[in-house]
The first five atom37 places (N, CA, C, CB, O) and aatype in JSON, in Angstrom:
{
  "aatype": [12, 10, 1, 9, 8, 4, 14, 4, 4, 7, 14, 1, 3, 8, 3, 6, 13, 1, 18, 0, 7, 3, 0, 15, 19, 19, 1, 14, 0, 8, 3, 3, 14, 3, 13, 6, 0, 17, 18, 1, 18, 19, 18, 19, 1, 0, 2, 14, 11, 7, 10, 8, 1, 6, 18, 17, 5, 8, 19, 8, 7, 4, 1, 5, 17, 10, 19, 19, 6, 1, 3, 16, 0, 16, 8, 16, 9, 8, 15, 19, 8, 13, 0, 7, 5, 5, 0, 15],
  "atom_mask": [
    [1, 1, 1, 1, 1],
    [1, 1, 1, 1, 1],
    [1, 1, 1, 1, 1],
    [1, 1, 1, 1, 1],
    [1, 1, 1, 1, 1],
    [1, 1, 1, 1, 1],
    [1, 1, 1, 1, 1],
    [1, 1, 1, 1, 1],
    [1, 1, 1, 1, 1],
    [1, 1, 1, 0, 1],
    [1, 1, 1, 1, 1],
    [1, 1, 1, 1, 1],
    [1, 1, 1, 1, 1],
    [1, 1, 1, 1, 1],
    [1, 1, 1, 1, 1],
    [1, 1, 1, 1, 1],
    [1, 1, 1, 1, 1],
    [1, 1, 1, 1, 1],
    [1, 1, 1, 1, 1],
    [1, 1, 1, 1, 1],
    [1, 1, 1, 0, 1],
    [1, 1, 1, 1, 1],
    [1, 1, 1, 1, 1],
    [1, 1, 1, 1, 1],
    [1, 1, 1, 1, 1],
    [1, 1, 1, 1, 1],
    [1, 1, 1, 1, 1],
    [1, 1, 1, 1, 1],
    [1, 1, 1, 1, 1],
    [1, 1, 1, 1, 1],
    [1, 1, 1, 1, 1],
    [1, 1, 1, 1, 1],
    [1, 1, 1, 1, 1],
    [1, 1, 1, 1, 1],
    [1, 1, 1, 1, 1],
    [1, 1, 1, 1, 1],
    [1, 1, 1, 1, 1],
    [1, 1, 1, 1, 1],
    [1, 1, 1, 1, 1],
    [1, 1, 1, 1, 1],
    [1, 1, 1, 1, 1],
    [1, 1, 1, 1, 1],
    [1, 1, 1, 1, 1],
    [1, 1, 1, 1, 1],
    [1, 1, 1, 1, 1],
    [1, 1, 1, 1, 1],
    [1, 1, 1, 1, 1],
    [1, 1, 1, 1, 1],
    [1, 1, 1, 1, 1],
    [1, 1, 1, 0, 1],
    [1, 1, 1, 1, 1],
    [1, 1, 1, 1, 1],
    [1, 1, 1, 1, 1],
    [1, 1, 1, 1, 1],
    [1, 1, 1, 1, 1],
    [1, 1, 1, 1, 1],
    [1, 1, 1, 1, 1],
    [1, 1, 1, 1, 1],
    [1, 1, 1, 1, 1],
    [1, 1, 1, 1, 1],
    [1, 1, 1, 0, 1],
    [1, 1, 1, 1, 1],
    [1, 1, 1, 1, 1],
    [1, 1, 1, 1, 1],
    [1, 1, 1, 1, 1],
    [1, 1, 1, 1, 1],
    [1, 1, 1, 1, 1],
    [1, 1, 1, 1, 1],
    [1, 1, 1, 1, 1],
    [1, 1, 1, 1, 1],
    [1, 1, 1, 1, 1],
    [1, 1, 1, 1, 1],
    [1, 1, 1, 1, 1],
    [1, 1, 1, 1, 1],
    [1, 1, 1, 1, 1],
    [1, 1, 1, 1, 1],
    [1, 1, 1, 1, 1],
    [1, 1, 1, 1, 1],
    [1, 1, 1, 1, 1],
    [1, 1, 1, 1, 1],
    [1, 1, 1, 1, 1],
    [1, 1, 1, 1, 1],
    [1, 1, 1, 1, 1],
    [1, 1, 1, 0, 1],
    [1, 1, 1, 1, 1],
    [1, 1, 1, 1, 1],
    [1, 1, 1, 1, 1],
    [1, 1, 1, 1, 1]
  ],
  "atom_positions": [
    [[-44.03, 46.64, -26.48], [-44.11, 46.61, -27.83], [-45.6, 47.38, -28.17], [-43.96, 45.02, -28.37], [-46.56, 47.25, -27.41]],
    [[-45.64, 48.09, -29.25], [-46.8, 48.8, -29.75], [-47.6, 47.97, -30.52], [-46.46, 49.93, -30.5], [-47.07, 47.09, -31.2]],
    [[-48.64, 48.11, -30.51], [-49.72, 47.46, -31.32], [-50.69, 48.05, -32.07], [-50.35, 46.79, -30.63], [-51.8, 48.4, -31.64]],
    [[-50.3, 48.16, -33.17], [-50.95, 48.97, -34.49], [-52.13, 48.25, -34.97], [-49.89, 49.09, -35.82], [-52.06, 47.08, -35.37]],
    [[-53.25, 48.96, -34.93], [-54.47, 48.44, -35.51], [-54.68, 48.83, -37.13], [-55.68, 49.02, -34.61], [-55.27, 49.84, -37.53]],
    [[-54.22, 48.06, -37.76], [-54.43, 48.46, -39.29], [-55.84, 48.15, -39.86], [-53.38, 47.66, -40.21], [-56.38, 47.05, -39.79]],
    [[-56.42, 49.39, -40.5], [-57.69, 49.26, -40.83], [-57.92, 48.09, -41.76], [-58.14, 50.46, -41.36], [-59.08, 47.69, -41.86]],
    [[-56.79, 47.37, -42.57], [-57.12, 46.32, -43.21], [-56.99, 45.25, -42.74], [-56.68, 46.26, -44.11], [-57.75, 44.39, -43.17]],
    [[-55.88, 44.83, -41.55], [-55.45, 43.65, -41.29], [-55.61, 43.44, -39.85], [-54.15, 43.47, -41.76], [-55.29, 42.37, -39.34]],
    [[-56.1, 44.43, -39.14], [-56.16, 44.15, -37.88], [-55.25, 44.54, -37.03], [0.0, 0.0, 0.0], [-54.36, 45.23, -37.52]],
    [[-55.2, 44.26, -35.65], [-54.27, 44.52, -34.75], [-52.77, 43.96, -35.16], [-54.78, 43.95, -33.49], [-52.71, 42.79, -35.53]],
    [[-51.73, 44.64, -35.13], [-50.26, 44.01, -35.66], [-49.26, 44.76, -34.63], [-49.83, 44.44, -37.54], [-49.4, 45.88, -34.14]],
    [[-48.26, 43.87, -34.46], [-47.08, 44.58, -33.95], [-46.39, 45.61, -34.69], [-46.17, 43.72, -33.69], [-46.48, 45.67, -35.92]],
    [[-45.69, 46.46, -34.0], [-45.14, 47.72, -34.71], [-43.99, 47.29, -35.4], [-44.77, 48.93, -33.76], [-43.51, 48.15, -36.13]],
    [[-43.34, 46.09, -35.37], [-42.24, 45.73, -36.22], [-42.66, 45.31, -37.58], [-41.46, 44.67, -35.61], [-41.73, 45.37, -38.38]],
    [[-43.95, 44.85, -38.16], [-44.68, 44.8, -39.11], [-44.61, 46.23, -39.95], [-45.94, 44.39, -38.6], [-44.55, 46.28, -41.18]],
    [[-44.64, 47.28, -39.15], [-44.56, 48.82, -39.67], [-43.14, 49.45, -40.27], [-44.94, 49.76, -38.4], [-42.08, 48.84, -40.14]],
    [[-43.2, 50.44, -40.78], [-41.88, 51.26, -40.91], [-42.51, 52.57, -40.41], [-41.13, 51.36, -42.56], [-43.69, 52.87, -40.59]],
    [[-41.84, 53.12, -39.93], [-42.01, 54.64, -39.17], [-41.57, 55.64, -40.27], [-40.93, 54.87, -37.65], [-40.35, 55.64, -40.47]],
    [[-42.3, 56.5, -41.04], [-41.95, 57.46, -41.92], [-42.0, 59.08, -41.64], [-42.72, 57.17, -42.91], [-41.93, 59.97, -42.49]],
    [[-42.13, 59.22, -40.37], [-41.95, 60.54, -40.06], [-43.35, 61.29, -39.5], [0.0, 0.0, 0.0], [-44.41, 60.68, -39.42]],
    [[-43.18, 62.62, -39.14], [-44.22, 63.59, -38.78], [-45.33, 63.87, -39.78], [-43.59, 64.82, -38.49], [-45.28, 64.28, -40.93]],
    [[-46.3, 63.54, -39.05], [-47.75, 63.63, -40.4], [-48.14, 64.97, -40.12], [-49.43, 62.42, -40.19], [-49.04, 65.43, -40.82]],
    [[-47.57, 65.81, -39.1], [-48.24, 67.19, -39.0], [-47.55, 68.15, -39.8], [-48.3, 67.72, -37.58], [-48.11, 69.22, -40.07]],
    [[-46.1, 67.84, -40.3], [-45.39, 68.94, -41.15], [-46.0, 69.12, -42.42], [-43.92, 68.65, -41.41], [-46.32, 68.17, -43.14]],
    [[-46.17, 70.34, -42.71], [-46.73, 70.68, -44.14], [-45.5, 70.97, -45.09], [-47.77, 72.04, -44.1], [-44.61, 71.74, -44.75]],
    [[-45.53, 70.33, -46.21], [-44.62, 70.38, -47.17], [-44.81, 71.92, -48.06], [-44.83, 69.0, -48.06], [-45.89, 72.28, -48.54]],
    [[-43.88, 72.51, -48.12], [-44.03, 73.56, -49.11], [-44.43, 73.38, -50.72], [-42.81, 74.18, -49.07], [-44.29, 72.26, -51.22]],
    [[-44.84, 74.29, -51.38], [-45.34, 74.01, -52.55], [-44.07, 73.54, -53.38], [-46.12, 75.22, -53.11], [-42.94, 73.76, -52.93]],
    [[-44.25, 72.92, -54.55], [-43.38, 71.95, -55.36], [-42.17, 73.2, -56.19], [-44.59, 70.88, -56.68], [-41.05, 72.89, -56.57]],
    [[-42.76, 74.57, -56.3], [-42.0, 75.5, -56.9], [-41.75, 76.43, -55.97], [-42.55, 76.04, -58.02], [-41.27, 77.5, -56.36]],
    [[-41.96, 76.27, -54.76], [-41.3, 77.5, -53.73], [-39.93, 77.5, -53.8], [-41.61, 77.35, -52.12], [-39.21, 76.51, -53.67]],
    [[-39.51, 78.82, -54.05], [-38.01, 78.95, -54.14], [-37.54, 79.51, -52.66], [-37.54, 80.03, -55.45], [-36.43, 80.01, -52.5]],
    [[-38.36, 79.38, -51.77], [-38.04, 79.73, -50.3], [-36.9, 78.77, -49.78], [-39.4, 79.57, -49.34], [-37.32, 77.68, -49.41]],
    [[-35.69, 78.96, -49.68], [-34.63, 78.15, -49.11], [-34.87, 77.53, -47.64], [-33.43, 79.01, -49.08], [-34.65, 76.37, -47.3]],
    [[-35.42, 78.71, -46.79], [-35.62, 78.51, -45.47], [-36.8, 77.75, -45.0], [-35.63, 79.64, -44.94], [-36.82, 77.15, -43.93]],
    [[-37.94, 77.81, -45.99], [-39.22, 76.98, -45.71], [-38.91, 75.44, -46.05], [-40.53, 77.54, -46.65], [-39.38, 74.49, -45.42]],
    [[-37.92, 75.34, -47.28], [-37.58, 73.94, -47.62], [-36.66, 73.38, -46.3], [-36.72, 73.9, -49.16], [-36.9, 72.27, -45.82]],
    [[-35.77, 74.1, -45.87], [-34.69, 73.62, -44.76], [-35.52, 73.16, -43.67], [-33.6, 74.81, -44.19], [-35.34, 72.06, -43.15]],
    [[-36.74, 74.24, -43.17], [-37.5, 73.77, -42.08], [-38.43, 72.53, -42.42], [-38.31, 74.91, -41.57], [-38.7, 71.77, -41.49]],
    [[-38.84, 72.33, -43.41], [-39.47, 71.19, -43.97], [-38.54, 69.9, -43.92], [-39.87, 71.51, -45.4], [-39.1, 68.98, -43.32]],
    [[-37.33, 69.63, -44.37], [-36.57, 68.66, -44.46], [-35.73, 68.56, -43.02], [-35.78, 68.85, -45.72], [-35.26, 67.48, -42.67]],
    [[-35.59, 69.53, -42.36], [-34.6, 69.26, -41.24], [-35.14, 69.56, -39.57], [-33.28, 70.25, -41.59], [-34.89, 68.88, -38.57]],
    [[-35.95, 70.81, -39.7], [-36.4, 71.09, -38.53], [-37.6, 70.42, -38.05], [-36.55, 72.3, -38.48], [-38.67, 70.55, -38.64]],
    [[-37.46, 69.65, -36.92], [-38.61, 68.76, -36.43], [-38.77, 69.0, -35.03], [-38.38, 67.23, -36.68], [-37.79, 69.13, -34.3]],
    [[-39.91, 69.06, -34.63], [-40.23, 69.46, -33.0], [-40.09, 67.93, -32.51], [-42.04, 70.29, -32.6], [-40.17, 66.98, -33.28]],
    [[-39.88, 67.83, -31.1], [-40.13, 66.67, -30.29], [-41.12, 66.44, -29.26], [-39.15, 66.44, -29.75], [-40.86, 66.08, -28.11]],
    [[-42.34, 66.7, -29.78], [-43.68, 67.07, -28.72], [-43.51, 65.76, -27.74], [-45.55, 67.11, -29.63], [-42.95, 64.69, -27.96]],
    [[-44.13, 66.18, -26.7], [-44.54, 65.35, -25.46], [-45.96, 65.24, -25.79], [-44.24, 66.04, -23.93], [-46.43, 66.25, -26.3]],
    [[-46.83, 64.17, -25.61], [-48.22, 64.34, -25.48], [-48.58, 63.65, -27.15], [0.0, 0.0, 0.0], [-47.85, 62.83, -27.71]],
    [[-49.73, 64.14, -27.66], [-50.42, 63.45, -28.97], [-49.55, 63.9, -29.94], [-52.01, 63.87, -29.36], [-48.93, 64.93, -29.67]],
    [[-49.35, 63.34, -31.06], [-48.29, 63.52, -32.17], [-48.84, 62.3, -33.34], [-46.49, 63.2, -31.47], [-49.02, 61.09, -33.17]],
    [[-49.0, 63.09, -34.51], [-49.61, 62.36, -35.65], [-48.27, 61.99, -36.5], [-50.8, 63.35, -36.55], [-47.41, 62.8, -36.85]],
    [[-48.28, 60.63, -36.76], [-47.23, 60.13, -37.66], [-47.64, 59.36, -38.68], [-46.31, 59.42, -37.03], [-48.79, 58.92, -38.78]],
    [[-46.58, 59.13, -39.61], [-46.69, 58.42, -40.85], [-46.1, 57.13, -40.56], [-46.02, 59.11, -42.04], [-44.95, 56.96, -40.13]],
    [[-47.05, 56.14, -40.84], [-46.58, 54.51, -40.66], [-46.79, 53.93, -42.17], [-47.72, 53.5, -39.38], [-47.57, 54.46, -42.96]],
    [[-45.97, 52.72, -42.52], [-46.45, 52.4, -43.66], [-46.26, 50.56, -43.15], [-45.49, 53.19, -45.14], [-45.23, 50.06, -42.69]],
    [[-47.46, 49.91, -43.39], [-47.48, 48.47, -43.11], [-46.85, 47.74, -44.32], [-48.97, 47.97, -42.85], [-47.52, 47.44, -45.32]],
    [[-45.42, 47.44, -44.17], [-44.54, 46.92, -44.98], [-44.71, 45.41, -44.98], [-43.25, 47.36, -44.61], [-44.58, 44.73, -46.0]],
    [[-45.04, 44.85, -43.62], [-45.19, 43.48, -43.95], [-46.44, 43.15, -43.95], [-44.54, 42.64, -43.17], [-46.7, 42.37, -43.03]],
    [[-47.35, 43.45, -44.64], [-48.82, 43.45, -44.56], [-49.32, 43.98, -45.68], [0.0, 0.0, 0.0], [-48.75, 43.78, -46.75]],
    [[-50.44, 44.73, -45.6], [-50.95, 45.29, -46.71], [-50.45, 46.25, -47.55], [-51.86, 45.66, -46.43], [-51.02, 46.37, -48.64]],
    [[-49.41, 47.04, -47.28], [-48.52, 47.8, -47.64], [-49.25, 49.37, -47.81], [-47.87, 47.14, -48.88], [-48.9, 50.2, -48.65]],
    [[-50.3, 49.54, -46.83], [-50.91, 50.73, -46.93], [-50.32, 51.68, -46.01], [-52.25, 50.61, -46.73], [-49.86, 51.26, -44.95]],
    [[-50.27, 53.1, -46.35], [-49.84, 54.25, -45.6], [-50.94, 54.69, -44.86], [-49.31, 55.33, -46.42], [-52.08, 54.84, -45.29]],
    [[-50.46, 54.93, -43.48], [-51.22, 55.21, -42.29], [-51.16, 56.31, -41.53], [-51.06, 54.4, -41.53], [-49.95, 56.48, -41.38]],
    [[-51.74, 57.2, -40.93], [-51.59, 58.0, -40.04], [-51.73, 57.8, -38.77], [-52.13, 58.75, -40.26], [-52.92, 57.85, -38.45]],
    [[-50.73, 57.49, -37.55], [-51.28, 56.99, -36.43], [-50.96, 58.14, -35.45], [-50.73, 55.55, -36.06], [-49.86, 58.7, -35.51]],
    [[-52.07, 58.54, -34.39], [-52.01, 59.24, -33.4], [-51.67, 58.49, -32.17], [-53.1, 59.89, -33.33], [-52.26, 57.65, -31.49]],
    [[-50.41, 59.12, -32.12], [-49.99, 58.36, -30.97], [-49.38, 59.11, -29.86], [-49.09, 57.38, -31.37], [-48.59, 59.99, -30.21]],
    [[-49.61, 58.92, -28.37], [-48.69, 59.77, -27.39], [-47.48, 59.29, -27.07], [-49.25, 60.0, -26.14], [-47.26, 58.14, -26.69]],
    [[-46.58, 60.3, -27.23], [-45.24, 60.24, -27.08], [-44.72, 59.8, -25.62], [-44.75, 61.54, -27.45], [-43.66, 59.18, -25.5]],
    [[-45.43, 60.11, -24.64], [-45.04, 59.9, -23.32], [-45.22, 58.6, -22.82], [-45.67, 60.72, -22.53], [-44.38, 57.98, -22.17]],
    [[-46.69, 58.08, -23.26], [-47.13, 56.5, -22.97], [-47.18, 55.71, -24.19], [-48.62, 56.34, -22.3], [-47.34, 54.5, -24.03]],
    [[-47.08, 56.12, -25.34], [-47.03, 55.09, -26.51], [-48.54, 54.65, -26.93], [-46.14, 53.7, -26.03], [-48.79, 53.93, -27.89]],
    [[-49.56, 55.23, -25.99], [-50.61, 54.86, -26.18], [-51.29, 55.64, -27.75], [-51.27, 55.1, -24.82], [-51.27, 56.83, -28.08]],
    [[-51.92, 54.3, -28.58], [-52.0, 54.78, -29.82], [-53.78, 55.21, -29.8], [-51.39, 53.54, -31.03], [-54.64, 54.35, -29.65]],
    [[-54.03, 56.37, -29.95], [-55.46, 57.09, -30.24], [-56.01, 56.86, -31.38], [-55.46, 58.49, -30.21], [-57.17, 56.45, -31.37]],
    [[-55.53, 57.01, -32.27], [-56.36, 56.74, -33.53], [-55.45, 56.32, -34.77], [-57.22, 58.08, -33.92], [-54.29, 56.74, -34.73]],
    [[-55.91, 55.37, -36.11], [-55.16, 55.15, -36.95], [-56.06, 55.32, -38.1], [-54.47, 53.98, -36.78], [-57.2, 54.88, -37.94]],
    [[-55.81, 55.82, -39.08], [-56.86, 56.16, -40.32], [-55.7, 55.89, -41.46], [-57.66, 58.03, -40.34], [-54.52, 55.71, -41.18]],
    [[-56.25, 55.88, -42.82], [-55.47, 55.8, -44.02], [-54.96, 57.29, -44.22], [-56.35, 55.21, -45.29], [-55.56, 58.35, -43.99]],
    [[-53.7, 57.06, -44.7], [-53.1, 58.52, -44.94], [-53.82, 59.42, -45.82], [-51.75, 58.46, -45.52], [-53.65, 60.64, -45.82]],
    [[-54.63, 58.81, -46.56], [-55.49, 59.65, -47.9], [-56.75, 60.04, -47.44], [0.0, 0.0, 0.0], [-57.63, 60.49, -48.17]],
    [[-56.84, 59.86, -46.25], [-58.32, 60.35, -45.68], [-58.26, 61.39, -44.35], [-59.23, 58.92, -45.17], [-57.31, 61.39, -43.56]],
    [[-59.13, 62.04, -44.26], [-58.88, 62.85, -43.11], [-59.38, 62.26, -41.87], [-59.44, 64.15, -43.28], [-60.21, 61.36, -41.97]],
    [[-58.96, 62.66, -40.66], [-59.32, 61.81, -39.27], [-60.79, 62.3, -39.29], [-58.34, 62.25, -37.63], [-61.32, 63.25, -39.87]],
    [[-61.32, 61.23, -38.37], [-62.63, 61.61, -38.0], [-62.99, 61.8, -36.72], [-63.43, 60.81, -38.42], [-64.14, 62.12, -36.44]]
  ]
}
């Protein structure tokens, strides 16, 4: 089981959180008419082995959106920060 260290609530089991996708994908501009850019944003995802940035929401706690940097091979969590902040 993953233990995610929420900045507000402390260490919690991962089942208190909801996985919300890849945090490294850049959204196209709202008015971007490029179909291929939107297609890649919505449907095309890499499946990396190693460090990966992911969005998680603490739905059964403080409800904060977090960016979790996790190793996909070992499930080791390297960092957690609020989604609205830059990683330090």
